[in-house]
KOLVODREN-486180 format. One line per field, with one value per residue: x, y, z of N, C-alpha, C, O in turn. Coordinates in nm, 2 decimals, m for minus. Example, Ala and Ser with C-alpha at 12.3 -4.5 7.8 and 13.67 -1.06 7.14 Angstrom:
! residues 2
n_u	(1.32	1.28)
n_v	(m0.57	m0.22)
n_w	(0.78	0.71)
ca_u	(1.23	1.37)
ca_v	(m0.45	m0.11)
ca_w	(0.78	0.71)
c_u	(1.32	1.29)
c_v	(m0.33	0.00)
c_w	(0.78	0.79)
o_u	(1.42	1.34)
o_v	(m0.33	0.11)
o_w	(0.85	0.80)
***
This chain:
! residues 216
n_u	(m3.02	m2.82	m2.62	m2.50	m2.24	m2.10	m1.76	m1.70	m1.88	m1.79	m1.55	m1.64	m1.77	m1.55	m1.40	m1.59	m1.60	m1.34	m1.26	m1.25	m0.99	m0.93	m0.86	m0.78	m0.50	m0.37	m0.10	0.26	0.38	0.44	0.42	0.30	0.34	0.41	0.58	0.85	0.96	0.98	0.89	0.65	0.77	1.03	1.31	1.33	1.51	1.71	1.58	1.58	1.41	1.27	1.07	0.75	0.78	1.02	1.23	1.46	1.36	1.41	1.39	1.51	1.46	1.24	1.30	1.23	0.97	0.71	0.66	0.58	0.34	0.36	0.26	0.22	0.12	m0.06	m0.12	m0.29	m0.44	m0.76	m0.83	m0.65	m0.73	m0.98	m0.92	m0.79	m0.88	m0.92	m0.66	m0.56	m0.71	m0.61	m0.36	m0.42	m0.54	m0.34	m0.09	m0.04	m0.02	0.22	0.25	0.29	0.19	0.37	0.37	0.43	0.51	0.54	0.48	0.53	0.58	0.60	0.42	0.18	0.08	m0.03	0.11	0.35	0.61	0.54	0.26	0.22	0.30	0.10	m0.13	m0.08	m0.07	m0.32	m0.49	m0.40	m0.22	m0.05	0.14	0.45	0.49	0.63	0.85	0.93	1.13	1.31	1.20	1.31	1.27	1.00	1.03	1.20	1.03	0.85	0.62	0.33	0.10	m0.11	m0.34	m0.11	m0.02	0.22	0.27	0.49	0.68	0.88	1.17	1.41	1.67	1.57	1.31	1.04	0.84	0.50	0.25	0.10	m0.06	m0.40	m0.58	m0.84	m1.14	m1.31	m1.28	m1.43	m1.64	m1.64	m1.82	m1.92	m1.73	m1.61	m1.40	m1.13	m0.83	m0.57	m0.61	m0.69	m0.45	m0.25	m0.37	m0.36	m0.08	m0.01	m0.12	0.03	m0.02	m0.02	m0.04	m0.33	m0.45	m0.22	m0.16	m0.30	m0.43	m0.36	m0.58	m0.59	m0.43	m0.20	0.15	0.34	0.63	0.94	1.15	1.07)
n_v	(0.20	0.07	0.19	0.08	0.15	0.12	0.06	0.16	0.36	0.55	0.61	0.72	0.94	1.08	1.14	1.30	1.52	1.61	1.62	1.44	1.22	1.14	1.29	1.36	1.41	1.53	1.50	1.56	1.73	1.95	2.01	1.84	1.58	1.36	1.27	1.36	1.14	0.93	1.08	1.12	0.99	0.95	0.73	0.42	0.31	0.01	m0.26	m0.51	m0.75	m0.96	m1.23	m1.38	m1.66	m1.71	m1.66	m1.42	m1.13	m0.93	m0.62	m0.64	m0.90	m0.89	m0.82	m0.90	m0.83	m0.60	m0.40	m0.32	m0.35	m0.19	m0.23	m0.09	m0.22	m0.38	m0.60	m0.54	m0.31	m0.17	m0.05	m0.17	m0.43	m0.41	m0.37	m0.59	m0.82	m0.68	m0.61	m0.87	m0.93	m0.74	m0.84	m1.08	m1.00	m0.84	m0.95	m1.15	m0.98	m0.86	m0.70	m0.76	m0.78	m0.65	m0.68	m0.50	m0.48	m0.23	m0.19	m0.14	m0.41	m0.39	m0.21	m0.30	m0.62	m0.79	m0.75	m0.90	m1.10	m1.37	m1.36	m1.24	m1.44	m1.63	m1.50	m1.46	m1.72	m1.81	m1.65	m1.71	m1.54	m1.53	m1.36	m1.18	m1.11	m0.89	m0.81	m0.51	m0.45	m0.26	m0.03	0.12	0.10	0.19	0.45	0.55	0.54	0.72	0.65	0.68	0.57	0.28	0.10	0.19	0.27	0.23	0.25	0.10	0.14	m0.05	0.08	0.07	m0.04	0.04	0.10	0.30	0.55	0.57	0.61	0.70	0.65	0.61	0.29	0.28	0.48	0.43	0.32	0.19	0.04	m0.18	m0.23	0.02	0.17	0.42	0.52	0.36	0.38	0.25	0.03	0.16	0.30	0.10	m0.05	0.14	0.17	m0.09	m0.09	0.07	0.34	0.67	0.74	0.88	0.99	1.06	1.09	1.04	1.11	0.90	0.70	0.57	0.37	0.54	0.50	0.39	0.51	0.38	0.45	0.72)
n_w	(2.86	2.62	2.36	2.05	1.85	1.54	1.43	1.18	1.15	1.32	1.19	0.95	1.05	1.16	0.93	0.80	0.97	0.98	0.72	0.43	0.34	0.09	m0.14	m0.48	m0.70	m1.01	m1.24	m1.22	m1.05	m0.77	m0.41	m0.24	m0.27	m0.10	0.21	0.25	0.13	m0.16	m0.48	m0.74	m1.03	m0.94	m0.91	m0.75	m0.47	m0.42	m0.22	0.04	0.21	0.47	0.39	0.47	0.44	0.52	0.35	0.19	0.02	m0.27	m0.44	m0.68	m0.75	m0.91	m1.16	m1.41	m1.44	m1.54	m1.37	m1.03	m0.76	m0.48	m0.15	0.15	0.45	0.72	1.00	1.22	1.17	1.11	0.87	0.69	0.72	0.60	0.34	0.26	0.11	m0.13	m0.20	m0.24	m0.46	m0.65	m0.69	m0.81	m1.04	m1.17	m1.16	m1.35	m1.57	m1.54	m1.32	m1.02	m0.67	m0.39	m0.06	0.23	0.57	0.80	1.06	1.41	1.61	1.88	1.96	1.85	1.89	1.71	1.49	1.49	1.36	1.36	1.37	1.12	0.95	1.01	0.91	0.64	0.55	0.62	0.46	0.21	0.05	m0.19	m0.27	m0.19	0.16	0.34	0.61	0.75	0.96	1.06	0.97	0.77	0.49	0.46	0.55	0.35	0.13	0.21	0.33	0.53	0.63	0.68	0.49	0.22	m0.11	m0.36	m0.69	m0.91	m1.21	m1.44	m1.57	m1.79	m1.60	m1.36	m1.11	m1.13	m0.96	m1.03	m0.94	m0.63	m0.31	m0.22	m0.24	m0.34	m0.35	m0.13	0.17	0.36	0.24	0.00	m0.21	m0.26	m0.40	m0.62	m0.75	m0.88	m0.80	m0.80	m0.96	m1.20	m1.26	m1.29	m1.50	m1.71	m1.73	m1.80	m2.05	m2.19	m2.16	m2.01	m1.65	m1.52	m1.28	m1.05	m0.78	m0.47	m0.14	0.12	0.32	0.64	0.91	1.11	1.08	1.34	1.45	1.55	1.83	1.88)
ca_u	(m3.02	m2.69	m2.62	m2.39	m2.20	m2.00	m1.63	m1.70	m1.96	m1.70	m1.46	m1.71	m1.79	m1.42	m1.37	m1.68	m1.56	m1.20	m1.23	m1.21	m0.85	m0.91	m0.86	m0.68	m0.43	m0.31	0.02	0.37	0.45	0.38	0.49	0.21	0.36	0.48	0.63	1.00	1.00	0.98	0.79	0.61	0.88	1.15	1.35	1.33	1.64	1.69	1.56	1.58	1.34	1.24	0.93	0.69	0.82	1.16	1.33	1.48	1.31	1.47	1.32	1.58	1.40	1.13	1.36	1.16	0.84	0.69	0.65	0.52	0.25	0.41	0.15	0.25	0.00	m0.03	m0.22	m0.38	m0.51	m0.89	m0.83	m0.57	m0.82	m1.09	m0.87	m0.71	m0.93	m0.90	m0.52	m0.54	m0.77	m0.52	m0.25	m0.48	m0.57	m0.23	0.04	m0.02	0.01	0.35	0.25	0.25	0.19	0.46	0.31	0.53	0.45	0.64	0.43	0.61	0.51	0.60	0.30	0.07	0.12	m0.08	0.21	0.47	0.64	0.46	0.13	0.22	0.30	m0.03	m0.22	m0.04	m0.11	m0.47	m0.56	m0.34	m0.19	0.00	0.24	0.53	0.45	0.77	0.86	1.02	1.15	1.38	1.12	1.39	1.21	0.89	1.08	1.25	0.92	0.77	0.49	0.29	m0.02	m0.14	m0.25	m0.06	0.03	0.31	0.28	0.62	0.70	1.01	1.22	1.55	1.71	1.51	1.17	1.00	0.71	0.40	0.13	0.11	m0.17	m0.51	m0.62	m0.96	m1.20	m1.41	m1.22	m1.53	m1.74	m1.59	m1.93	m1.95	m1.62	m1.64	m1.27	m1.03	m0.71	m0.46	m0.65	m0.68	m0.31	m0.19	m0.43	m0.30	0.06	0.00	m0.17	0.12	m0.07	0.02	m0.13	m0.40	m0.44	m0.09	m0.14	m0.41	m0.39	m0.41	m0.66	m0.55	m0.37	m0.07	0.26	0.40	0.77	1.02	1.24	1.02)
ca_v	(0.15	0.08	0.22	0.03	0.23	0.04	0.12	0.23	0.48	0.65	0.65	0.81	1.07	1.15	1.19	1.41	1.63	1.66	1.63	1.31	1.23	1.07	1.37	1.31	1.51	1.48	1.57	1.51	1.83	2.00	1.98	1.75	1.44	1.27	1.33	1.34	1.02	0.94	1.16	1.06	1.01	0.91	0.59	0.36	0.24	m0.14	m0.30	m0.65	m0.77	m1.10	m1.27	m1.47	m1.79	m1.72	m1.62	m1.28	m1.09	m0.81	m0.56	m0.69	m1.03	m0.86	m0.75	m0.94	m0.77	m0.47	m0.31	m0.39	m0.27	m0.20	m0.19	m0.08	m0.26	m0.43	m0.70	m0.48	m0.19	m0.20	m0.01	m0.27	m0.55	m0.39	m0.37	m0.71	m0.89	m0.60	m0.63	m1.00	m0.92	m0.67	m0.93	m1.18	m0.94	m0.78	m1.03	m1.21	m0.87	m0.81	m0.60	m0.83	m0.71	m0.67	m0.62	m0.47	m0.44	m0.16	m0.16	m0.18	m0.51	m0.35	m0.13	m0.39	m0.75	m0.85	m0.73	m0.98	m1.19	m1.50	m1.33	m1.21	m1.57	m1.69	m1.43	m1.48	m1.86	m1.83	m1.58	m1.75	m1.42	m1.54	m1.25	m1.17	m1.03	m0.86	m0.74	m0.39	m0.43	m0.14	0.08	0.21	0.10	0.28	0.59	0.59	0.56	0.83	0.59	0.73	0.50	0.15	0.07	0.30	0.21	0.29	0.17	0.13	0.09	m0.08	0.17	0.03	m0.12	0.10	0.10	0.44	0.57	0.63	0.64	0.69	0.69	0.52	0.19	0.33	0.59	0.39	0.21	0.11	m0.04	m0.21	m0.22	0.16	0.23	0.49	0.55	0.25	0.45	0.16	m0.05	0.24	0.33	m0.02	m0.07	0.24	0.14	m0.21	m0.07	0.17	0.48	0.74	0.74	1.01	1.04	1.01	1.11	1.06	1.11	0.77	0.69	0.44	0.39	0.61	0.41	0.43	0.50	0.34	0.55	0.85)
ca_w	(2.73	2.56	2.21	1.99	1.73	1.46	1.41	1.05	1.17	1.38	1.09	0.86	1.13	1.17	0.80	0.78	1.06	0.96	0.58	0.37	0.30	m0.03	m0.26	m0.59	m0.78	m1.13	m1.27	m1.15	m0.97	m0.64	m0.29	m0.16	m0.32	m0.01	0.33	0.26	0.06	m0.31	m0.55	m0.87	m1.13	m0.88	m0.92	m0.61	m0.43	m0.40	m0.08	0.06	0.33	0.50	0.36	0.58	0.42	0.57	0.25	0.17	m0.11	m0.31	m0.55	m0.80	m0.79	m1.00	m1.28	m1.54	m1.43	m1.60	m1.26	m0.91	m0.68	m0.34	m0.06	0.29	0.52	0.86	1.05	1.32	1.13	1.06	0.73	0.62	0.71	0.51	0.21	0.24	m0.01	m0.25	m0.23	m0.30	m0.60	m0.74	m0.73	m0.90	m1.17	m1.24	m1.15	m1.48	m1.66	m1.51	m1.21	m0.90	m0.55	m0.29	0.06	0.33	0.70	0.87	1.19	1.52	1.69	2.02	1.97	1.82	1.89	1.59	1.38	1.51	1.24	1.36	1.33	0.98	0.88	1.02	0.83	0.50	0.53	0.63	0.35	0.08	m0.02	m0.33	m0.30	m0.07	0.27	0.39	0.74	0.75	1.10	1.09	0.91	0.68	0.36	0.47	0.55	0.21	0.04	0.26	0.37	0.66	0.68	0.63	0.37	0.13	m0.22	m0.46	m0.82	m0.97	m1.34	m1.47	m1.67	m1.79	m1.49	m1.24	m1.09	m1.11	m0.91	m1.13	m0.86	m0.48	m0.24	m0.18	m0.33	m0.41	m0.27	m0.03	0.25	0.45	0.16	m0.14	m0.31	m0.29	m0.47	m0.75	m0.81	m0.86	m0.83	m0.83	m1.08	m1.32	m1.28	m1.35	m1.63	m1.80	m1.75	m1.88	m2.18	m2.26	m2.14	m1.88	m1.54	m1.51	m1.14	m1.00	m0.64	m0.38	0.00	0.18	0.45	0.71	1.04	1.11	1.12	1.47	1.43	1.66	1.89	1.88)
c_u	(m2.88	m2.70	m2.49	m2.36	m2.08	m1.87	m1.63	m1.78	m1.87	m1.60	m1.52	m1.73	m1.66	m1.39	m1.46	m1.64	m1.43	m1.16	m1.18	m1.07	m0.82	m0.91	m0.76	m0.62	m0.38	m0.19	0.13	0.45	0.38	0.44	0.41	0.24	0.43	0.53	0.78	1.05	1.00	0.86	0.76	0.72	1.02	1.18	1.37	1.46	1.61	1.66	1.55	1.53	1.30	1.09	0.88	0.72	0.97	1.27	1.34	1.43	1.36	1.38	1.38	1.52	1.29	1.18	1.29	1.02	0.83	0.69	0.60	0.43	0.29	0.30	0.21	0.12	0.04	m0.14	m0.33	m0.48	m0.65	m0.90	m0.76	m0.66	m0.93	m1.05	m0.80	m0.76	m0.92	m0.75	m0.50	m0.60	m0.68	m0.41	m0.30	m0.51	m0.44	m0.10	0.07	0.01	0.14	0.36	0.20	0.26	0.31	0.41	0.43	0.47	0.56	0.60	0.51	0.53	0.51	0.48	0.17	0.12	0.08	0.02	0.34	0.49	0.56	0.32	0.12	0.22	0.17	m0.13	m0.20	m0.09	m0.26	m0.54	m0.50	m0.30	m0.15	0.10	0.33	0.47	0.57	0.76	0.97	1.05	1.23	1.31	1.19	1.33	1.09	0.93	1.13	1.14	0.84	0.63	0.46	0.17	m0.02	m0.29	m0.22	0.01	0.12	0.32	0.41	0.62	0.85	1.05	1.37	1.58	1.65	1.36	1.13	0.86	0.62	0.27	0.16	m0.01	m0.27	m0.52	m0.74	m1.02	m1.30	m1.35	m1.32	m1.62	m1.69	m1.70	m1.97	m1.83	m1.66	m1.51	m1.17	m0.89	m0.60	m0.49	m0.64	m0.53	m0.24	m0.24	m0.38	m0.16	0.08	m0.04	m0.08	0.07	m0.02	m0.08	m0.20	m0.40	m0.32	m0.07	m0.28	m0.36	m0.45	m0.49	m0.62	m0.49	m0.23	0.03	0.32	0.55	0.84	1.11	1.20	0.93)
c_v	(0.17	0.10	0.17	0.11	0.15	0.13	0.21	0.36	0.59	0.70	0.75	0.94	1.15	1.21	1.30	1.53	1.69	1.66	1.50	1.32	1.18	1.17	1.32	1.43	1.45	1.56	1.52	1.61	1.87	1.94	1.88	1.61	1.35	1.34	1.30	1.22	1.04	1.02	1.08	1.09	0.97	0.76	0.54	0.29	0.09	m0.16	m0.46	m0.68	m0.92	m1.13	m1.37	m1.62	m1.81	m1.67	m1.47	m1.24	m0.95	m0.75	m0.61	m0.83	m1.01	m0.79	m0.79	m0.89	m0.64	m0.36	m0.39	m0.29	m0.29	m0.15	m0.20	m0.11	m0.32	m0.53	m0.63	m0.38	m0.22	m0.16	m0.12	m0.40	m0.53	m0.40	m0.50	m0.79	m0.81	m0.60	m0.76	m1.00	m0.85	m0.76	m1.03	m1.13	m0.90	m0.85	m1.09	m1.11	m0.81	m0.71	m0.68	m0.74	m0.75	m0.60	m0.61	m0.42	m0.37	m0.13	m0.22	m0.28	m0.48	m0.27	m0.21	m0.53	m0.83	m0.84	m0.80	m1.06	m1.31	m1.47	m1.30	m1.34	m1.64	m1.63	m1.46	m1.63	m1.87	m1.77	m1.62	m1.63	m1.44	m1.44	m1.24	m1.07	m1.00	m0.78	m0.63	m0.36	m0.31	m0.01	0.17	0.21	0.20	0.42	0.64	0.62	0.68	0.78	0.65	0.65	0.36	0.14	0.20	0.23	0.29	0.20	0.21	0.06	0.06	0.02	0.14	m0.07	m0.07	0.08	0.24	0.45	0.64	0.67	0.62	0.73	0.58	0.40	0.23	0.43	0.56	0.28	0.13	0.02	m0.06	m0.20	m0.07	0.24	0.30	0.52	0.44	0.30	0.36	0.08	0.03	0.28	0.22	m0.06	0.02	0.20	0.01	m0.20	0.04	0.31	0.54	0.73	0.88	1.07	0.98	1.01	1.12	1.05	0.98	0.79	0.56	0.47	0.44	0.51	0.47	0.41	0.47	0.46	0.69	0.88)
c_w	(2.67	2.41	2.15	1.86	1.66	1.45	1.29	1.06	1.23	1.28	0.99	0.92	1.14	1.04	0.76	0.85	1.02	0.81	0.53	0.31	0.16	m0.15	m0.36	m0.65	m0.90	m1.16	m1.19	m1.07	m0.85	m0.52	m0.20	m0.20	m0.23	0.11	0.34	0.19	m0.09	m0.36	m0.68	m0.97	m1.07	m0.90	m0.77	m0.59	m0.40	m0.25	m0.08	0.20	0.34	0.47	0.47	0.56	0.46	0.47	0.24	0.03	m0.14	m0.43	m0.68	m0.84	m0.89	m1.13	m1.41	m1.54	m1.50	m1.49	m1.14	m0.84	m0.53	m0.25	0.09	0.37	0.65	0.89	1.13	1.27	1.06	0.91	0.64	0.61	0.61	0.37	0.17	0.12	m0.14	m0.30	m0.30	m0.44	m0.70	m0.79	m0.83	m1.03	m1.25	m1.24	m1.29	m1.59	m1.64	m1.40	m1.08	m0.78	m0.46	m0.16	0.16	0.46	0.78	1.02	1.30	1.61	1.84	2.06	1.95	1.80	1.77	1.48	1.40	1.38	1.24	1.32	1.18	0.90	0.89	0.93	0.68	0.46	0.52	0.51	0.21	0.00	m0.17	m0.37	m0.17	0.04	0.36	0.52	0.73	0.89	1.14	1.04	0.81	0.54	0.36	0.48	0.42	0.12	0.08	0.30	0.51	0.72	0.62	0.61	0.29	0.02	m0.31	m0.58	m0.89	m1.11	m1.37	m1.59	m1.68	m1.68	m1.36	m1.23	m1.05	m1.06	m1.01	m1.06	m0.72	m0.41	m0.20	m0.28	m0.41	m0.31	m0.17	0.06	0.33	0.37	0.02	m0.25	m0.34	m0.35	m0.60	m0.82	m0.78	m0.89	m0.88	m0.96	m1.21	m1.36	m1.35	m1.49	m1.74	m1.84	m1.84	m2.02	m2.26	m2.25	m2.01	m1.78	m1.53	m1.37	m1.08	m0.85	m0.57	m0.23	0.07	0.31	0.51	0.85	1.03	1.15	1.24	1.45	1.56	1.71	1.87	2.00)
o_u	(m2.84	m2.78	m2.38	m2.44	m1.98	m1.88	m1.58	m1.75	m1.88	m1.56	m1.46	m1.72	m1.66	m1.35	m1.42	m1.65	m1.42	m1.05	m1.08	m1.04	m0.71	m0.96	m0.66	m0.68	m0.35	m0.17	0.11	0.56	0.27	0.51	0.46	0.16	0.50	0.51	0.82	1.17	1.02	0.76	0.83	0.76	1.11	1.09	1.42	1.51	1.49	1.71	1.53	1.58	1.30	1.01	0.95	0.70	1.02	1.38	1.25	1.45	1.36	1.32	1.31	1.54	1.25	1.10	1.30	0.95	0.93	0.71	0.59	0.43	0.26	0.25	0.25	0.02	0.16	m0.24	m0.45	m0.59	m0.65	m0.97	m0.81	m0.66	m0.96	m1.13	m0.76	m0.67	m0.90	m0.73	m0.42	m0.54	m0.67	m0.37	m0.24	m0.50	m0.43	m0.01	0.18	0.05	0.18	0.47	0.09	0.32	0.35	0.40	0.51	0.39	0.66	0.67	0.57	0.43	0.43	0.44	0.07	0.19	0.14	0.00	0.44	0.40	0.52	0.26	0.02	0.15	0.12	m0.21	m0.30	m0.14	m0.31	m0.64	m0.55	m0.35	m0.20	0.14	0.29	0.41	0.61	0.67	1.09	1.01	1.21	1.34	1.14	1.34	1.07	0.87	1.11	1.14	0.77	0.53	0.54	0.14	0.04	m0.37	m0.29	0.10	0.10	0.37	0.43	0.57	0.93	0.98	1.45	1.52	1.68	1.30	1.19	0.77	0.65	0.19	0.24	m0.07	m0.23	m0.48	m0.75	m0.96	m1.37	m1.37	m1.29	m1.68	m1.70	m1.66	m2.04	m1.84	m1.73	m1.51	m1.13	m0.84	m0.53	m0.41	m0.59	m0.50	m0.17	m0.17	m0.35	m0.12	0.16	0.00	m0.12	0.12	0.01	m0.20	m0.13	m0.35	m0.31	0.01	m0.37	m0.25	m0.57	m0.46	m0.62	m0.51	m0.15	0.01	0.35	0.60	0.81	1.15	1.28	0.88)
o_v	(0.29	0.04	0.21	0.13	0.12	0.25	0.32	0.46	0.70	0.81	0.85	1.05	1.27	1.33	1.40	1.64	1.82	1.69	1.44	1.42	1.17	1.13	1.26	1.54	1.33	1.67	1.45	1.59	1.81	1.84	1.85	1.52	1.26	1.46	1.23	1.19	1.15	1.03	1.00	1.21	0.96	0.68	0.61	0.21	0.05	m0.09	m0.52	m0.64	m0.99	m1.05	m1.42	m1.70	m1.92	m1.66	m1.39	m1.32	m0.86	m0.82	m0.62	m0.87	m1.11	m0.72	m0.71	m0.91	m0.57	m0.24	m0.52	m0.17	m0.39	m0.03	m0.31	m0.04	m0.32	m0.54	m0.67	m0.37	m0.31	m0.23	m0.16	m0.47	m0.63	m0.43	m0.52	m0.83	m0.87	m0.60	m0.77	m1.06	m0.88	m0.76	m1.07	m1.20	m0.92	m0.82	m1.09	m1.15	m0.71	m0.65	m0.66	m0.63	m0.86	m0.48	m0.70	m0.33	m0.43	m0.06	m0.33	m0.25	m0.54	m0.26	m0.20	m0.56	m0.93	m0.91	m0.77	m1.08	m1.36	m1.55	m1.33	m1.36	m1.70	m1.70	m1.48	m1.65	m1.94	m1.82	m1.58	m1.62	m1.37	m1.43	m1.28	m0.97	m1.09	m0.70	m0.66	m0.26	m0.26	0.10	0.27	0.32	0.27	0.51	0.75	0.72	0.74	0.86	0.66	0.67	0.33	0.17	0.30	0.15	0.42	0.08	0.32	m0.05	0.15	0.02	0.19	m0.18	m0.13	0.05	0.30	0.38	0.74	0.75	0.53	0.84	0.47	0.42	0.21	0.47	0.64	0.16	0.01	m0.07	0.03	m0.17	m0.05	0.36	0.23	0.54	0.42	0.27	0.38	0.07	m0.01	0.28	0.24	m0.10	m0.03	0.20	0.01	m0.27	0.08	0.40	0.47	0.72	0.98	1.18	0.86	0.94	1.19	1.00	0.97	0.88	0.46	0.58	0.40	0.43	0.59	0.29	0.51	0.54	0.78	0.99)
o_w	(2.66	2.34	2.19	1.77	1.73	1.44	1.28	0.99	1.19	1.28	0.96	0.86	1.12	1.03	0.69	0.79	1.02	0.77	0.58	0.24	0.12	m0.26	m0.32	m0.66	m0.91	m1.10	m1.09	m1.02	m0.82	m0.52	m0.09	m0.15	m0.27	0.12	0.44	0.20	m0.14	m0.30	m0.72	m0.98	m1.15	m0.90	m0.69	m0.67	m0.37	m0.16	m0.18	0.30	0.25	0.52	0.55	0.65	0.45	0.51	0.27	m0.07	m0.06	m0.50	m0.78	m0.96	m0.95	m1.19	m1.50	m1.64	m1.52	m1.52	m1.14	m0.85	m0.47	m0.26	0.13	0.36	0.69	0.83	1.12	1.32	0.97	0.83	0.54	0.50	0.54	0.28	0.06	0.03	m0.24	m0.41	m0.40	m0.53	m0.81	m0.90	m0.93	m1.13	m1.37	m1.32	m1.34	m1.70	m1.70	m1.38	m1.04	m0.78	m0.46	m0.16	0.18	0.46	0.83	1.09	1.29	1.67	1.92	2.17	2.02	1.71	1.73	1.38	1.34	1.30	1.13	1.25	1.11	0.80	0.79	0.86	0.61	0.35	0.44	0.47	0.11	m0.12	m0.25	m0.48	m0.07	0.00	0.44	0.54	0.70	0.94	1.26	1.08	0.78	0.47	0.26	0.41	0.38	0.04	0.00	0.31	0.59	0.84	0.53	0.70	0.29	0.04	m0.32	m0.57	m0.92	m1.13	m1.34	m1.69	m1.60	m1.68	m1.25	m1.33	m0.96	m1.10	m1.06	m1.11	m0.68	m0.45	m0.16	m0.40	m0.53	m0.21	m0.11	0.04	0.36	0.43	m0.06	m0.36	m0.44	m0.36	m0.68	m0.94	m0.66	m1.00	m0.98	m1.04	m1.31	m1.48	m1.45	m1.57	m1.85	m1.95	m1.93	m2.11	m2.37	m2.33	m1.92	m1.81	m1.54	m1.35	m1.05	m0.79	m0.62	m0.21	0.07	0.39	0.45	0.90	0.95	1.25	1.25	1.44	1.67	1.63	1.85	2.01)
***
């Protein structure tokens, strides 16, 4: 008799055994705010990456926005797939309020063929993303941000001529079941910023697929 175990059951079991990674922290201090990348309150350096439509997209292209929601994601990762519709929904809700999504794929296509540029184009077209889906083929942007997993979010607020990190971490507290979400971390952060209020939960630890770094 064969026993079928769903992928999400294994994920939940893993998180149960090794500790759920979705803890939240408030405040802007502490050494757990990243893995050598940007911290909450840091200004982000300019970047310029290729979009799935063939055009180059720069952070400066969003100079008229109030901020942006930067999401490091990928095609192959089950967590990224589970969050895909939620990312689309975030853009649908907040782009009109001045906080559009910028999705960036840092995954090595040599490790996962689903993350080739052609596959990225296919996915963006099939799902009608409505936001840029950029390829970070050198992985330098992901390294600067300190991204380690997909999906992983950085909410940036425009401050003068710079974009400043106001939130970093998970999209919400339930990767496997959108209907079971109790904490909408990104939604709450952007809602507060758009309303002129400070972000309450500034850091959470992302759950997702580890980014495979090239030349390691």
